[in-house]
N, CA, C and O atoms as CSV, one atom per row, in Angstrom:
chain,resi,resn,atom,element,x,y,z
A,1,MET,N,N,99.591,-8.770,-94.178
A,1,MET,CA,C,99.427,-7.332,-93.739
A,1,MET,C,C,98.539,-7.251,-92.425
A,1,MET,O,O,98.752,-6.389,-91.573
A,2,LYS,N,N,97.726,-8.014,-92.333
A,2,LYS,CA,C,96.862,-8.156,-91.014
A,2,LYS,C,C,97.726,-8.512,-89.979
A,2,LYS,O,O,97.690,-7.873,-88.928
A,3,LYS,N,N,98.548,-9.503,-90.140
A,3,LYS,CA,C,99.528,-9.754,-88.991
A,3,LYS,C,C,100.472,-8.614,-88.581
A,3,LYS,O,O,100.778,-8.423,-87.404
A,4,ILE,N,N,100.943,-7.828,-89.653
A,4,ILE,CA,C,101.804,-6.695,-89.153
A,4,ILE,C,C,101.090,-5.595,-88.449
A,4,ILE,O,O,101.623,-4.875,-87.605
A,5,ILE,N,N,99.773,-5.499,-88.868
A,5,ILE,CA,C,98.889,-4.509,-88.179
A,5,ILE,C,C,98.485,-4.854,-86.745
A,5,ILE,O,O,98.360,-4.039,-85.830
A,6,SER,N,N,98.301,-6.147,-86.678
A,6,SER,CA,C,98.009,-6.724,-85.250
A,6,SER,C,C,99.158,-6.867,-84.500
A,6,SER,O,O,98.990,-6.858,-83.280
A,7,THR,N,N,100.405,-7.011,-84.963
A,7,THR,CA,C,101.680,-6.900,-84.148
A,7,THR,C,C,101.827,-5.393,-83.706
A,7,THR,O,O,102.119,-5.136,-82.538
A,8,LEU,N,N,101.634,-4.449,-84.588
A,8,LEU,CA,C,102.115,-3.173,-84.249
A,8,LEU,C,C,100.937,-2.627,-83.158
A,8,LEU,O,O,101.273,-1.900,-82.223
A,9,ALA,N,N,99.687,-2.993,-83.336
A,9,ALA,CA,C,98.556,-2.527,-82.513
A,9,ALA,C,C,99.097,-3.142,-81.077
A,9,ALA,O,O,99.182,-2.343,-80.144
A,10,TYR,N,N,99.412,-4.317,-80.883
A,10,TYR,CA,C,99.906,-4.884,-79.746
A,10,TYR,C,C,100.976,-4.314,-79.178
A,10,TYR,O,O,100.883,-4.110,-77.968
A,11,ILE,N,N,101.941,-4.009,-79.702
A,11,ILE,CA,C,103.083,-3.173,-79.249
A,11,ILE,C,C,102.729,-1.962,-79.009
A,11,ILE,O,O,103.361,-1.471,-78.073
A,12,PHE,N,N,101.846,-1.179,-79.559
A,12,PHE,CA,C,101.274,0.079,-79.061
A,12,PHE,C,C,100.688,0.058,-77.796
A,12,PHE,O,O,100.989,0.837,-76.891
A,13,VAL,N,N,99.774,-0.911,-77.719
A,13,VAL,CA,C,99.097,-1.054,-76.330
A,13,VAL,C,C,99.989,-1.302,-75.238
A,13,VAL,O,O,99.895,-0.714,-74.161
A,14,ILE,N,N,100.915,-2.227,-75.521
A,14,ILE,CA,C,101.892,-2.560,-74.371
A,14,ILE,C,C,102.635,-1.404,-74.067
A,14,ILE,O,O,102.858,-1.164,-72.881
A,15,GLY,N,N,103.095,-0.574,-75.028
A,15,GLY,CA,C,103.879,0.678,-74.757
A,15,GLY,C,C,102.885,1.593,-74.034
A,15,GLY,O,O,103.297,2.061,-72.972
A,16,LEU,N,N,101.685,1.921,-74.409
A,16,LEU,CA,C,100.904,2.694,-73.591
A,16,LEU,C,C,100.781,2.364,-72.021
A,16,LEU,O,O,100.916,3.208,-71.136
A,17,ILE,N,N,100.527,1.110,-71.835
A,17,ILE,CA,C,100.487,0.488,-70.438
A,17,ILE,C,C,101.851,0.706,-69.683
A,17,ILE,O,O,101.884,1.021,-68.493
A,18,SER,N,N,102.877,0.535,-70.388
A,18,SER,CA,C,104.076,0.850,-69.510
A,18,SER,C,C,104.443,2.320,-69.409
A,18,SER,O,O,105.150,2.677,-68.466
A,19,VAL,N,N,104.061,3.112,-70.215
A,19,VAL,CA,C,104.205,4.545,-70.076
A,19,VAL,C,C,103.386,5.019,-68.861
A,19,VAL,O,O,103.929,5.699,-67.991
A,20,SER,N,N,102.002,4.648,-68.782
A,20,SER,CA,C,101.044,5.106,-67.855
A,20,SER,C,C,101.536,4.404,-66.558
A,20,SER,O,O,101.255,4.917,-65.475
A,21,ALA,N,N,102.209,3.331,-66.614
A,21,ALA,CA,C,102.588,2.724,-65.201
A,21,ALA,C,C,103.955,3.385,-64.722
A,21,ALA,O,O,104.291,3.166,-63.558
A,22,GLN,N,N,104.652,4.062,-65.409
A,22,GLN,CA,C,105.891,4.643,-64.922
A,22,GLN,C,C,105.755,5.534,-63.658
A,22,GLN,O,O,106.619,5.513,-62.781
A,23,CYS,N,N,104.648,6.319,-63.586
A,23,CYS,CA,C,104.617,7.422,-62.527
A,23,CYS,C,C,103.624,6.606,-61.407
A,23,CYS,O,O,103.744,6.887,-60.214
A,24,CYS,N,N,102.757,5.705,-61.798
A,24,CYS,CA,C,101.967,5.355,-60.895
A,24,CYS,C,C,101.984,3.986,-60.360
A,24,CYS,O,O,100.980,3.455,-59.885
A,25,SER,N,N,103.094,3.440,-60.438
A,25,SER,CA,C,103.557,2.196,-60.054
A,25,SER,C,C,103.069,1.812,-58.584
A,25,SER,O,O,103.042,2.777,-57.819
A,26,ASN,N,N,102.716,0.708,-58.098
A,26,ASN,CA,C,102.266,0.467,-56.709
A,26,ASN,C,C,102.368,-1.137,-56.680
A,26,ASN,O,O,102.166,-1.913,-57.614
A,27,THR,N,N,102.717,-1.409,-55.420
A,27,THR,CA,C,102.463,-3.018,-55.194
A,27,THR,C,C,101.213,-3.715,-55.155
A,27,THR,O,O,101.159,-4.944,-55.182
A,28,LYS,N,N,100.078,-2.880,-55.084
A,28,LYS,CA,C,98.814,-3.494,-54.924
A,28,LYS,C,C,98.121,-3.241,-56.460
A,28,LYS,O,O,98.460,-2.275,-57.142
A,29,ASN,N,N,97.192,-4.147,-56.878
A,29,ASN,CA,C,96.569,-4.026,-57.968
A,29,ASN,C,C,95.207,-3.359,-57.798
A,29,ASN,O,O,94.629,-2.736,-58.689
A,30,SER,N,N,94.783,-3.544,-56.632
A,30,SER,CA,C,93.221,-2.944,-56.338
A,30,SER,C,C,93.455,-1.519,-56.138
A,30,SER,O,O,94.540,-1.063,-55.777
A,31,SER,N,N,92.382,-0.804,-56.389
A,31,SER,CA,C,92.218,0.530,-56.106
A,31,SER,C,C,91.966,0.814,-54.612
A,31,SER,O,O,92.369,1.866,-54.115
A,32,GLU,N,N,91.333,-0.068,-53.924
A,32,GLU,CA,C,91.254,0.072,-52.570
A,32,GLU,C,C,91.507,-1.208,-51.849
A,32,GLU,O,O,91.037,-2.253,-52.299
A,33,THR,N,N,92.179,-1.195,-50.818
A,33,THR,CA,C,92.521,-2.468,-50.128
A,33,THR,C,C,92.543,-2.141,-48.683
A,33,THR,O,O,93.152,-1.207,-48.162
A,34,SER,N,N,91.761,-3.079,-48.071
A,34,SER,CA,C,91.872,-2.977,-46.599
A,34,SER,C,C,92.303,-4.144,-46.052
A,34,SER,O,O,91.683,-5.180,-46.292
A,35,LYS,N,N,93.327,-4.143,-45.312
A,35,LYS,CA,C,93.963,-5.385,-44.502
A,35,LYS,C,C,94.370,-5.275,-43.194
A,35,LYS,O,O,94.459,-4.187,-42.623
A,36,ASP,N,N,94.619,-6.315,-42.691
A,36,ASP,CA,C,95.197,-6.252,-41.254
A,36,ASP,C,C,96.820,-6.283,-41.283
A,36,ASP,O,O,97.471,-6.981,-42.060
A,37,VAL,N,N,97.294,-5.524,-40.434
A,37,VAL,CA,C,98.903,-5.536,-40.476
A,37,VAL,C,C,99.313,-5.721,-39.185
A,37,VAL,O,O,98.995,-4.938,-38.290
A,38,SER,N,N,100.138,-6.900,-38.973
A,38,SER,CA,C,100.766,-7.185,-37.834
A,38,SER,C,C,101.837,-6.127,-37.314
A,38,SER,O,O,102.995,-6.134,-37.732
A,39,CYS,N,N,101.389,-5.263,-36.421
A,39,CYS,CA,C,102.611,-4.449,-35.764
A,39,CYS,C,C,102.243,-4.136,-34.520
A,39,CYS,O,O,101.140,-4.424,-34.056
A,40,ASN,N,N,103.320,-3.407,-33.784
A,40,ASN,CA,C,102.910,-3.112,-32.432
A,40,ASN,C,C,102.051,-1.752,-32.432
A,40,ASN,O,O,102.384,-0.719,-33.014
A,41,GLN,N,N,101.027,-1.920,-31.766
A,41,GLN,CA,C,100.094,-0.779,-31.647
A,41,GLN,C,C,100.321,-0.051,-30.402
A,41,GLN,O,O,100.605,-0.629,-29.353
A,42,THR,N,N,100.190,1.274,-30.518
A,42,THR,CA,C,100.322,2.141,-29.532
A,42,THR,C,C,98.987,3.042,-29.464
A,42,THR,O,O,98.163,2.951,-30.373
A,43,LYS,N,N,98.812,3.787,-28.534
A,43,LYS,CA,C,97.569,4.562,-28.309
A,43,LYS,C,C,97.454,5.492,-29.594
A,43,LYS,O,O,96.322,5.757,-29.999
A,44,GLU,N,N,98.500,5.973,-30.220
A,44,GLU,CA,C,98.395,6.936,-31.384
A,44,GLU,C,C,97.825,6.007,-32.592
A,44,GLU,O,O,97.333,6.578,-33.565
A,45,ASP,N,N,97.883,4.552,-32.551
A,45,ASP,CA,C,97.553,3.823,-33.657
A,45,ASP,C,C,95.894,3.881,-33.807
A,45,ASP,O,O,95.332,3.434,-34.807
A,46,THR,N,N,95.275,4.404,-32.842
A,46,THR,CA,C,93.757,4.475,-32.963
A,46,THR,C,C,93.439,5.898,-33.717
A,46,THR,O,O,92.241,6.119,-33.899
A,47,ASP,N,N,94.287,6.800,-34.137
A,47,ASP,CA,C,93.990,7.867,-34.749
A,47,ASP,C,C,94.117,7.486,-36.255
A,47,ASP,O,O,94.836,6.588,-36.694
A,48,VAL,N,N,93.229,8.387,-37.046
A,48,VAL,CA,C,93.409,8.290,-38.520
A,48,VAL,C,C,94.438,9.001,-38.902
A,48,VAL,O,O,94.525,10.149,-38.468
A,49,LYS,N,N,95.371,8.527,-39.728
A,49,LYS,CA,C,96.450,9.220,-40.313
A,49,LYS,C,C,96.713,8.854,-41.808
A,49,LYS,O,O,96.635,7.679,-42.167
A,50,ALA,N,N,97.006,9.800,-42.632
A,50,ALA,CA,C,97.441,9.727,-44.100
A,50,ALA,C,C,98.781,9.728,-44.377
A,50,ALA,O,O,99.428,10.611,-43.813
A,51,TYR,N,N,99.390,8.949,-45.119
A,51,TYR,CA,C,100.745,8.853,-45.488
A,51,TYR,C,C,100.739,8.917,-47.060
A,51,TYR,O,O,99.943,8.251,-47.721
A,52,TYR,N,N,101.562,9.658,-47.553
A,52,TYR,CA,C,101.784,9.710,-48.991
A,52,TYR,C,C,103.383,9.281,-49.309
A,52,TYR,O,O,104.270,10.100,-49.068
A,53,PHE,N,N,103.615,8.320,-49.710
A,53,PHE,CA,C,104.956,7.906,-50.058
A,53,PHE,C,C,105.205,8.286,-51.624
A,53,PHE,O,O,104.366,7.978,-52.471
A,54,HIS,N,N,106.351,8.941,-51.945
A,54,HIS,CA,C,106.604,9.323,-53.177
A,54,HIS,C,C,108.281,9.298,-53.507
A,54,HIS,O,O,109.076,8.988,-52.620
A,55,ALA,N,N,108.614,9.569,-54.537
A,55,ALA,CA,C,109.916,9.432,-55.070
A,55,ALA,C,C,110.446,11.094,-55.112
A,55,ALA,O,O,109.688,12.060,-55.023
A,56,THR,N,N,111.893,11.155,-55.264
A,56,THR,CA,C,112.491,12.352,-55.436
A,56,THR,C,C,111.812,13.263,-56.522
A,56,THR,O,O,111.347,14.378,-56.287
A,57,ARG,N,N,111.822,12.562,-57.884
A,57,ARG,CA,C,111.394,13.259,-58.979
A,57,ARG,C,C,109.902,12.797,-59.093
A,57,ARG,O,O,109.544,11.622,-59.009
A,58,ARG,N,N,109.079,13.867,-59.295
A,58,ARG,CA,C,107.633,13.457,-59.369
A,58,ARG,C,C,107.096,14.299,-60.472
A,58,ARG,O,O,107.557,15.422,-60.675
A,59,CYS,N,N,106.072,13.760,-61.241
A,59,CYS,CA,C,105.301,14.188,-62.171
A,59,CYS,C,C,104.169,14.980,-61.586
A,59,CYS,O,O,103.827,15.010,-60.404
A,60,ALA,N,N,103.585,15.689,-62.721
A,60,ALA,CA,C,102.521,16.818,-62.190
A,60,ALA,C,C,101.345,15.927,-61.381
A,60,ALA,O,O,100.792,16.509,-60.448
A,61,THR,N,N,100.966,14.666,-61.659
A,61,THR,CA,C,100.179,14.042,-61.091
A,61,THR,C,C,100.451,13.499,-59.819
A,61,THR,O,O,99.566,13.283,-58.992
A,62,CYS,N,N,101.810,13.242,-59.611
A,62,CYS,CA,C,102.172,12.859,-58.256
A,62,CYS,C,C,102.261,14.198,-57.438
A,62,CYS,O,O,101.891,14.067,-56.272
A,63,GLN,N,N,102.578,15.171,-57.716
A,63,GLN,CA,C,102.438,16.397,-57.080
A,63,GLN,C,C,100.964,16.666,-56.651
A,63,GLN,O,O,100.628,16.901,-55.490
A,64,ALA,N,N,100.137,16.605,-57.705
A,64,ALA,CA,C,98.798,16.836,-57.431
A,64,ALA,C,C,98.091,15.995,-56.267
A,64,ALA,O,O,97.368,16.499,-55.408
A,65,VAL,N,N,98.425,14.567,-56.372
A,65,VAL,CA,C,97.845,13.699,-55.271
A,65,VAL,C,C,98.235,14.351,-53.889
A,65,VAL,O,O,97.412,14.429,-52.977
A,66,GLU,N,N,99.463,14.792,-53.781
A,66,GLU,CA,C,100.006,15.265,-52.308
A,66,GLU,C,C,99.194,16.476,-51.961
A,66,GLU,O,O,98.672,16.592,-50.852
A,67,SER,N,N,99.061,17.570,-53.106
A,67,SER,CA,C,98.315,18.836,-52.573
A,67,SER,C,C,96.978,18.557,-52.529
A,67,SER,O,O,96.413,19.014,-51.535
A,68,VAL,N,N,96.245,17.900,-53.360
A,68,VAL,CA,C,94.722,17.656,-53.125
A,68,VAL,C,C,94.641,17.047,-51.875
A,68,VAL,O,O,93.941,17.627,-51.045
A,69,THR,N,N,95.291,15.833,-51.488
A,69,THR,CA,C,95.150,15.231,-50.269
A,69,THR,C,C,95.412,16.182,-49.107
A,69,THR,O,O,94.521,16.269,-48.262
A,70,GLU,N,N,96.443,16.855,-48.968
A,70,GLU,CA,C,96.829,17.737,-47.791
A,70,GLU,C,C,95.736,18.887,-47.681
A,70,GLU,O,O,95.321,19.259,-46.583
A,71,GLU,N,N,95.289,19.433,-48.896
A,71,GLU,CA,C,94.302,20.458,-48.608
A,71,GLU,C,C,92.970,19.900,-48.322
A,71,GLU,O,O,92.229,20.515,-47.556
A,72,THR,N,N,92.541,18.643,-48.936
A,72,THR,CA,C,91.211,18.088,-48.269
A,72,THR,C,C,91.261,17.837,-46.851
A,72,THR,O,O,90.309,18.181,-46.151
A,73,LEU,N,N,92.293,17.260,-46.344
A,73,LEU,CA,C,92.362,16.961,-44.896
A,73,LEU,C,C,92.376,18.205,-44.022
A,73,LEU,O,O,91.724,18.211,-42.977
A,74,LYS,N,N,93.066,19.221,-44.390
A,74,LYS,CA,C,93.082,20.506,-43.747
A,74,LYS,C,C,91.688,21.093,-43.754
A,74,LYS,O,O,91.123,21.420,-42.710
A,75,GLU,N,N,91.133,21.223,-44.983
A,75,GLU,CA,C,89.811,21.744,-45.176
A,75,GLU,C,C,88.695,21.322,-44.160
A,75,GLU,O,O,88.049,22.052,-43.410
A,76,TYR,N,N,88.623,19.845,-44.335
A,76,TYR,CA,C,87.551,19.353,-43.558
A,76,TYR,C,C,87.842,18.761,-41.935
A,76,TYR,O,O,87.031,18.552,-41.033
A,77,TYR,N,N,89.129,18.614,-41.961
A,77,TYR,CA,C,89.495,18.040,-40.504
A,77,TYR,C,C,90.302,18.869,-39.701
A,77,TYR,O,O,90.417,18.647,-38.496
A,78,GLY,N,N,90.897,19.848,-40.288
A,78,GLY,CA,C,91.932,20.760,-39.573
A,78,GLY,C,C,93.259,20.075,-39.207
A,78,GLY,O,O,93.977,19.545,-40.054
A,79,SER,N,N,93.553,20.119,-37.834
A,79,SER,CA,C,94.700,19.171,-37.449
A,79,SER,C,C,94.269,17.855,-36.804
A,79,SER,O,O,95.076,17.205,-36.139
A,80,LYS,N,N,93.025,17.455,-36.986
A,80,LYS,CA,C,92.575,16.182,-36.333
A,80,LYS,C,C,93.128,14.992,-36.947
A,80,LYS,O,O,93.295,14.000,-36.237
A,81,ILE,N,N,93.455,14.964,-38.268
A,81,ILE,CA,C,93.982,14.020,-39.063
A,81,ILE,C,C,95.464,14.296,-39.609
A,81,ILE,O,O,95.666,15.209,-40.411
A,82,SER,N,N,96.322,13.603,-39.216
A,82,SER,CA,C,97.740,14.007,-39.443
A,82,SER,C,C,98.000,13.516,-40.913
A,82,SER,O,O,97.469,12.450,-41.223
A,83,PHE,N,N,98.703,14.126,-41.788
A,83,PHE,CA,C,99.206,13.935,-43.127
A,83,PHE,C,C,100.750,14.183,-43.005
A,83,PHE,O,O,101.322,15.149,-42.498
A,84,GLN,N,N,101.329,12.959,-43.655
A,84,GLN,CA,C,102.779,12.890,-43.790
A,84,GLN,C,C,103.067,12.401,-45.237
A,84,GLN,O,O,102.626,11.384,-45.773
A,85,SER,N,N,104.033,13.489,-45.837
A,85,SER,CA,C,104.691,13.094,-47.067
A,85,SER,C,C,105.917,12.712,-46.953
A,85,SER,O,O,106.727,13.512,-46.485
A,86,ILE,N,N,106.304,11.507,-47.323
A,86,ILE,CA,C,107.441,10.653,-47.131
A,86,ILE,C,C,108.154,10.482,-48.650
A,86,ILE,O,O,107.663,9.899,-49.618
A,87,ASN,N,N,109.238,11.048,-48.584
A,87,ASN,CA,C,110.063,10.777,-49.812
A,87,ASN,C,C,110.905,9.379,-49.549
A,87,ASN,O,O,111.866,9.329,-48.780
A,88,ARG,N,N,110.391,8.225,-50.319
A,88,ARG,CA,C,110.830,6.997,-49.908
A,88,ARG,C,C,112.394,6.624,-50.599
A,88,ARG,O,O,113.052,5.612,-50.356
A,89,GLU,N,N,112.742,7.668,-51.457
A,89,GLU,CA,C,114.264,7.556,-51.880
A,89,GLU,C,C,115.262,8.148,-50.865
A,89,GLU,O,O,116.359,7.634,-50.646
A,90,GLN,N,N,114.831,9.209,-50.289
A,90,GLN,CA,C,115.660,9.937,-49.447
A,90,GLN,C,C,115.569,9.410,-47.820
A,90,GLN,O,O,116.484,9.548,-47.008
A,91,ASP,N,N,114.405,8.852,-47.575
A,91,ASP,CA,C,114.238,8.022,-46.194
A,91,ASP,C,C,114.122,6.625,-46.382
A,91,ASP,O,O,113.151,5.995,-45.963
A,92,LYS,N,N,115.333,5.963,-47.166
A,92,LYS,CA,C,115.278,4.526,-47.324
A,92,LYS,C,C,114.893,3.795,-46.040
A,92,LYS,O,O,114.054,2.900,-46.138
A,93,ASP,N,N,115.383,4.061,-44.923
A,93,ASP,CA,C,115.405,3.308,-43.834
A,93,ASP,C,C,114.169,3.580,-42.958
A,93,ASP,O,O,114.127,3.037,-41.854
A,94,ASN,N,N,113.263,4.294,-43.315
A,94,ASN,CA,C,111.754,4.444,-42.748
A,94,ASN,C,C,111.250,3.096,-42.604
A,94,ASN,O,O,111.153,2.401,-43.615
A,95,PRO,N,N,110.887,2.599,-41.366
A,95,PRO,CA,C,110.241,1.275,-41.225
A,95,PRO,C,C,108.890,1.298,-41.768
A,95,PRO,O,O,108.266,0.241,-41.863
A,96,MET,N,N,108.385,2.399,-42.133
A,96,MET,CA,C,106.922,2.319,-42.565
A,96,MET,C,C,107.032,1.807,-44.022
A,96,MET,O,O,106.023,1.247,-44.453
A,97,LEU,N,N,108.116,1.912,-44.860
A,97,LEU,CA,C,108.425,1.467,-46.207
A,97,LEU,C,C,108.104,-0.101,-46.205
A,97,LEU,O,O,107.412,-0.631,-47.073
A,98,ALA,N,N,108.735,-0.839,-45.038
A,98,ALA,CA,C,108.617,-2.350,-45.096
A,98,ALA,C,C,107.164,-2.731,-44.368
A,98,ALA,O,O,106.502,-3.702,-44.735
A,99,GLN,N,N,106.823,-1.990,-43.472
A,99,GLN,CA,C,105.812,-2.411,-42.718
A,99,GLN,C,C,104.440,-2.263,-43.683
A,99,GLN,O,O,103.537,-3.095,-43.596
A,100,TYR,N,N,104.376,-1.185,-44.561
A,100,TYR,CA,C,103.095,-1.203,-45.546
A,100,TYR,C,C,103.671,-1.721,-46.902
A,100,TYR,O,O,102.946,-1.647,-47.894
A,101,LYS,N,N,104.887,-2.225,-47.004
A,101,LYS,CA,C,105.220,-2.904,-48.342
A,101,LYS,C,C,104.965,-1.870,-49.521
A,101,LYS,O,O,104.207,-1.973,-50.486
A,102,VAL,N,N,105.799,-0.871,-49.166
A,102,VAL,CA,C,105.682,0.504,-50.203
A,102,VAL,C,C,106.777,0.397,-51.128
A,102,VAL,O,O,107.924,0.399,-50.682
A,103,SER,N,N,106.516,0.284,-52.636
A,103,SER,CA,C,107.813,0.269,-53.426
A,103,SER,C,C,107.544,1.439,-54.488
A,103,SER,O,O,108.445,1.649,-55.300
A,104,GLY,N,N,106.445,2.176,-54.548
A,104,GLY,CA,C,106.240,3.092,-55.512
A,104,GLY,C,C,105.278,4.243,-54.754
A,104,GLY,O,O,105.075,4.322,-53.542
A,105,GLN,N,N,104.786,5.043,-55.725
A,105,GLN,CA,C,104.016,6.224,-55.067
A,105,GLN,C,C,102.923,5.427,-54.386
A,105,GLN,O,O,102.556,4.371,-54.901
A,106,THR,N,N,102.360,5.881,-53.221
A,106,THR,CA,C,101.237,5.087,-52.558
A,106,THR,C,C,100.694,6.214,-51.718
A,106,THR,O,O,101.482,6.986,-51.172
A,107,LEU,N,N,99.272,6.364,-51.573
A,107,LEU,CA,C,98.598,7.058,-50.883
A,107,LEU,C,C,97.632,5.976,-49.777
A,107,LEU,O,O,96.695,5.267,-50.144
A,108,LEU,N,N,98.077,6.077,-48.603
A,108,LEU,CA,C,97.305,5.283,-47.469
A,108,LEU,C,C,96.551,6.103,-46.592
A,108,LEU,O,O,96.980,7.209,-46.263
A,109,ILE,N,N,95.428,5.648,-46.169
A,109,ILE,CA,C,94.644,6.345,-45.037
A,109,ILE,C,C,94.541,5.145,-44.126
A,109,ILE,O,O,94.057,4.077,-44.501
A,110,ILE,N,N,95.082,5.393,-42.748
A,110,ILE,CA,C,95.314,4.340,-41.897
A,110,ILE,C,C,94.616,4.661,-40.420
A,110,ILE,O,O,94.743,5.760,-39.880
A,111,LYS,N,N,93.955,3.696,-39.907
A,111,LYS,CA,C,93.540,3.789,-38.477
A,111,LYS,C,C,93.618,2.476,-37.891
A,111,LYS,O,O,92.959,1.502,-38.257
A,112,GLY,N,N,94.603,2.513,-36.805
A,112,GLY,CA,C,94.910,1.166,-36.312
A,112,GLY,C,C,95.606,0.217,-37.328
A,112,GLY,O,O,96.584,0.488,-38.024
A,113,ASP,N,N,94.826,-1.087,-37.271
A,113,ASP,CA,C,95.050,-2.009,-38.282
A,113,ASP,C,C,94.207,-1.952,-39.516
A,113,ASP,O,O,94.350,-2.831,-40.366
A,114,LYS,N,N,93.377,-1.027,-39.677
A,114,LYS,CA,C,92.677,-0.777,-40.928
A,114,LYS,C,C,93.523,0.187,-41.981
A,114,LYS,O,O,93.889,1.338,-41.747
A,115,ILE,N,N,93.714,-0.469,-43.041
A,115,ILE,CA,C,94.323,0.427,-44.189
A,115,ILE,C,C,93.542,0.502,-45.402
A,115,ILE,O,O,93.114,-0.513,-45.951
A,116,VAL,N,N,93.336,1.718,-45.856
A,116,VAL,CA,C,92.695,2.005,-47.130
A,116,VAL,C,C,93.916,2.389,-48.079
A,116,VAL,O,O,94.729,3.254,-47.752
A,117,ASN,N,N,93.976,1.791,-49.097
A,117,ASN,CA,C,94.997,2.315,-50.271
A,117,ASN,C,C,94.198,3.106,-51.336
A,117,ASN,O,O,93.462,2.560,-52.158
A,118,LEU,N,N,94.403,4.420,-51.250
A,118,LEU,CA,C,93.745,5.106,-52.313
A,118,LEU,C,C,94.556,5.538,-53.480
A,118,LEU,O,O,94.192,6.468,-54.199
A,119,THR,N,N,95.645,4.875,-53.674
A,119,THR,CA,C,96.616,5.265,-54.673
A,119,THR,C,C,96.057,5.392,-56.144
A,119,THR,O,O,96.066,6.435,-56.797
A,120,ASN,N,N,95.590,4.223,-56.547
A,120,ASN,CA,C,94.986,4.198,-58.043
A,120,ASN,C,C,93.969,5.190,-58.139
A,120,ASN,O,O,93.990,5.940,-59.115
A,121,TYR,N,N,92.965,5.324,-57.158
A,121,TYR,CA,C,91.735,6.273,-57.214
A,121,TYR,C,C,92.551,7.633,-57.437
A,121,TYR,O,O,92.288,8.353,-58.400
A,122,ALA,N,N,93.497,7.940,-56.563
A,122,ALA,CA,C,94.084,9.347,-56.431
A,122,ALA,C,C,94.732,9.725,-57.607
A,122,ALA,O,O,94.725,10.906,-57.955
A,123,PHE,N,N,95.446,8.623,-58.439
A,123,PHE,CA,C,96.171,8.929,-59.617
A,123,PHE,C,C,95.187,9.177,-60.675
A,123,PHE,O,O,95.430,10.080,-61.477
A,124,MET,N,N,94.083,8.480,-60.786
A,124,MET,CA,C,93.030,8.690,-61.855
A,124,MET,C,C,92.414,10.004,-61.904
A,124,MET,O,O,92.056,10.543,-62.951
A,125,ASN,N,N,92.274,10.631,-60.454
A,125,ASN,CA,C,91.274,11.806,-60.336
A,125,ASN,C,C,92.091,13.109,-59.845
A,125,ASN,O,O,91.551,14.211,-59.948
A,126,ALA,N,N,93.217,13.003,-59.384
A,126,ALA,CA,C,93.942,14.067,-58.652
A,126,ALA,C,C,94.071,15.279,-59.600
A,126,ALA,O,O,93.932,16.412,-59.138
A,127,ARG,N,N,94.299,15.105,-60.756
A,127,ARG,CA,C,94.394,16.145,-61.682
A,127,ARG,C,C,93.300,16.364,-62.636
A,127,ARG,O,O,93.132,17.492,-63.099
A,128,THR,N,N,92.508,15.342,-62.985
A,128,THR,CA,C,91.527,15.523,-64.021
A,128,THR,C,C,90.096,15.984,-63.253
A,128,THR,O,O,89.339,16.862,-63.665
A,129,ASN,N,N,89.901,15.110,-61.940
A,129,ASN,CA,C,88.702,15.555,-61.177
A,129,ASN,C,C,88.891,15.586,-59.686
A,129,ASN,O,O,88.490,14.725,-58.903
A,130,PRO,N,N,89.589,16.744,-59.370
A,130,PRO,CA,C,89.934,16.754,-58.031
A,130,PRO,C,C,88.809,16.713,-56.974
A,130,PRO,O,O,88.992,16.268,-55.841
A,131,GLU,N,N,87.496,17.264,-57.470
A,131,GLU,CA,C,86.635,17.214,-56.581
A,131,GLU,C,C,86.162,15.851,-56.204
A,131,GLU,O,O,85.849,15.590,-55.043
A,132,LYS,N,N,86.113,15.067,-57.073
A,132,LYS,CA,C,85.750,13.548,-57.089
A,132,LYS,C,C,86.832,12.912,-56.146
A,132,LYS,O,O,86.476,12.097,-55.295
A,133,PHE,N,N,88.015,13.236,-56.271
A,133,PHE,CA,C,89.108,12.756,-55.346
A,133,PHE,C,C,88.984,13.235,-53.886
A,133,PHE,O,O,89.233,12.491,-52.938
A,134,LYS,N,N,88.556,14.608,-53.741
A,134,LYS,CA,C,88.278,14.957,-52.412
A,134,LYS,C,C,87.344,14.225,-51.781
A,134,LYS,O,O,87.617,13.666,-50.719
A,135,ALA,N,N,86.042,14.128,-52.388
A,135,ALA,CA,C,84.984,13.472,-51.969
A,135,ALA,C,C,85.273,12.149,-51.503
A,135,ALA,O,O,84.728,11.751,-50.473
A,136,LYS,N,N,86.148,11.347,-52.207
A,136,LYS,CA,C,86.538,9.915,-51.798
A,136,LYS,C,C,87.400,10.027,-50.537
A,136,LYS,O,O,87.208,9.329,-49.541
A,137,ILE,N,N,88.374,10.963,-50.645
A,137,ILE,CA,C,88.999,10.895,-49.161
A,137,ILE,C,C,88.205,11.318,-48.128
A,137,ILE,O,O,88.406,10.808,-47.026
A,138,LYS,N,N,87.265,12.220,-48.261
A,138,LYS,CA,C,86.357,12.660,-47.205
A,138,LYS,C,C,85.511,11.383,-46.752
A,138,LYS,O,O,85.251,11.228,-45.558
A,139,ASP,N,N,85.095,10.494,-47.695
A,139,ASP,CA,C,84.262,9.447,-47.290
A,139,ASP,C,C,84.915,8.429,-46.702
A,139,ASP,O,O,84.435,7.751,-45.793
A,140,THR,N,N,86.182,8.260,-47.258
A,140,THR,CA,C,87.101,7.273,-46.363
A,140,THR,C,C,87.538,7.578,-45.159
A,140,THR,O,O,87.603,6.669,-44.332
A,141,VAL,N,N,87.890,8.776,-44.831
A,141,VAL,CA,C,88.185,9.142,-43.514
A,141,VAL,C,C,86.960,9.191,-42.677
A,141,VAL,O,O,87.068,8.985,-41.468
A,142,ASP,N,N,85.811,9.443,-43.206
A,142,ASP,CA,C,84.518,9.768,-42.378
A,142,ASP,C,C,84.261,8.225,-41.926
A,142,ASP,O,O,83.875,7.930,-40.795
A,143,SER,N,N,84.508,7.339,-42.894
A,143,SER,CA,C,84.003,5.852,-42.347
A,143,SER,C,C,85.016,5.390,-41.339
A,143,SER,O,O,84.649,4.425,-40.669
A,144,MET,N,N,86.297,5.903,-41.070
A,144,MET,CA,C,87.102,5.480,-40.163
A,144,MET,C,C,87.118,6.240,-38.881
A,144,MET,O,O,87.822,5.878,-37.938
A,145,ILE,N,N,86.334,7.311,-38.836
A,145,ILE,CA,C,86.225,8.158,-37.477
A,145,ILE,C,C,85.401,7.526,-36.623
A,145,ILE,O,O,85.175,8.007,-35.513
């Protein structure tokens, strides 16, 4: 009996993990990652930019990540920080997909060769605690300016 209960509990936990990962998949496991990217830098690469890569079909959390990010950047920085939402399924040939190794929903804040991945933090807070997520975006951008 204990073996059956243990097996069912294990299957339940694995099921929960796989369901929660469906919308929030990402190539990186850390909630924030800074790394150097070898690419051709232009003068524009010194500006802070935000990119949100998404699929065509999006859940409410995916949509909230985009709207809260865009709203926060406009509220605090006006047009100084560019925000671009990229549908990775429709724009499969976009060179940024390979450059930043994007394979799932991904939120990146970039300045030159510094990249901060806020994807996991965004998906944990965009719907349930948007003010906390807004503060994290502001802190991240402020540290890069």
